[in-house]
Steps between C-alpha positions, in 0.01 A plus 500: 500500500763341267416228240553214751251648740254574201508135405386411841188710452433444131462153324647634169850396379715571205429590224172655619605653841496885412582652831869558592463692824247644731593847616215560742185337613274608787338155510156674476441702184812604312810339358782617271723262314755501209568291195818543307454423127793303376571438129493131577127498603345211301227712354738738324618223272168498309354849600675627291854375408608827330300733724452327845209628704332355810149364398205665679380174647829462692468856629155405636648171644777690668244729670287191583796327668576811705129511600530128590784583737291761678193272510698222660642742759153649577333155547817342653487218254843501334542256227130497424363579150281810448339438157507781253136542393477818303670807373320833454615846373836375370708760335840455338675828476872433437704238322704283750846387378804305627685712746184657652433474871129466564372647831170321566261646744177336612239633733202309643172657397250259646490168666200287583495137610715310250504778236738799473539800260833672463633787287856439343730741341838449334733795459844531337713801581201666657282465186185272510536209269193301590210503734199280567237400757548129588240252659606197694328214663590202727374151527423446858 
């Protein structure tokens, strides 16, 4: 999926859309996407001007958006909002900087009724940068 197709599935728009391309998605339990970090990302202006790094909350949001694509595909409710409810076991292992390409993998762990738990992982050049378990819910 390119960014045009992603915007048909996710309600997010610039400057908060944090997914550039989906490389693979089985529409059931696994998805892989990328985010290219440009020096012009708005958060780099203040975090930090002389040493720009991607804030951890944006890393979690990028994983959540990729999970949202998967959830919308699984439920066949494209454009719907899966609300981000909780984060568990978050670990930040590598500083992310302009020029990095984030490979974002999300796997469905459990899904019941309107709730879903996923595991997300961001790697850069094969090295784990961030990982977390994410919980989502829907208003039905």
